[in-house]
C-alpha positions, 0 to 999 in steps of 0.5 A, a space after each residue: 734816373 729814378 723817374 721820367 725819360 729822355 734821349 742821350 745825344 752824342 757824336 754817333 747818335 741824334 738821340 738814343 732814348 732811355 727811361 727810368 729806372 736806368 743808369 747812364 755812364 758817360 766816359 771821359 771826353 765824350 761829347 754828349 747832351 741830354 733831352 729830359 721829359 718834364 718830371 724826370 728825376 735822378 742823381 748826377 755824379 761826376 768823377 775824375 777820370 783817373 778813378 777809372 784807371 784801376 778797373 781798366 787795368 784789372 780787366 779787359 772787359 771792364 776797360 771796354 765798358 769804360 770807353 763807351 757811353 752806355 744806358 744801363 737798364 735797372 730792371 728785368 735781367 739786370 735787376 740784381 745789380 740794379 738793386 745794389 745801384 739803386 742803394 749806392 747812388 743815394 748813399 754816395 749823395 748822402 756821404 758827399 754832403 758829410 764834409 766834416 765827417 771822419 773818413 768821408 773821402 774813403 767812403 766816397 772812393 768805396 761807393 764810386 768803385 762799387 758803382 763802377 764795378 756793378 755798372 761794368 758787370 751789367 755792361 759785360 753781360 749786355 756787350 756786343 762782340 768785338 768789332 771785326 779786325 780786333 783780336 784777343 792778342 791785341 786786347 791783351 797787348 793793350 791791357 799790358 800797355 795800360 798796366 805799363 803806363 800806370 807803372 811808368 807814366 811819371 818816368 816820361 819813357 819813350 814809346 819805344 820803351 813800351 813797345 820793347 816791353 810788349 814785344 812789338 814795334 813802335 808802329 805796331 803798338 801805335 796801330 793797336 792803341 789806335 784800334 783798341 783804345 782810339 788814341 796813340 800811345 803818346 796820347 794815352 801817356 798824356 791822358 794819364 799824366 793829366 788825370 793824375 795832375 787833375 786829381 792832385 790839383 783838386 784833392 791835395 794842397 800840394 803846390 803846383 810846382 811840387 805836383 809838376 816834380 812829382 809827375 816827372 817834369 823837371 821844369 814846372 813852366 813846361 808842366 804849365 804849358 803841357 797842362 794848358 795844351 791838353 786842357 785849355 787852361 792853366 793848373 792854377 785856374 783849373 784848381 781854383 775853378 774845380 774847387 769852387 765848383 765842388 764847394 757849391 
């Protein structure tokens, strides 16, 4: 937000106020809406969820930041990081418009990554302590789980595989995942598959059948049913809709 003010509306709040200058981060799947005052201005950047995978796997504090909606003030004690963010968002917008320029996608990835890291730094600085009942050992186990999922999700391993690697029972691992990440291990695996499928569908010319095989599905028809069950639409329709939106 570069000018104006408003309220962030979500499941947990009837309206959390914000005012410029600030950045607002909304995590994947978060139900949200905005009420903007007249004259408000800013830049909206929508990023596929799998761009969060590397920062989340690299540091637990980053992972915590990326699971919650946050209003990040860009003044006061956060002014140093804010100065970088205020430059990066316009650069991201400018590069997005350079469709025919060499290396455009690489630079977009670089800008997005730096924005995420700098937002997370501010989030870590202003974060509240872990909720009661959470522990550092469970946080480390979730980080280990996320790292294992990133390495093996295409293999369609059972939950027992991840529990054995981490050294806990299946039931205990699911309790940790639900408490720390808000979802079961099976749900986290499904999300990782869907994130990878979405990225390939939008940003590669790979046929849907080949994407299914690359994600470890032996039957492309089952991949279609899995994708539709998770997203509410088929891979082909999703690809067409997203590419049309990005081209507009």
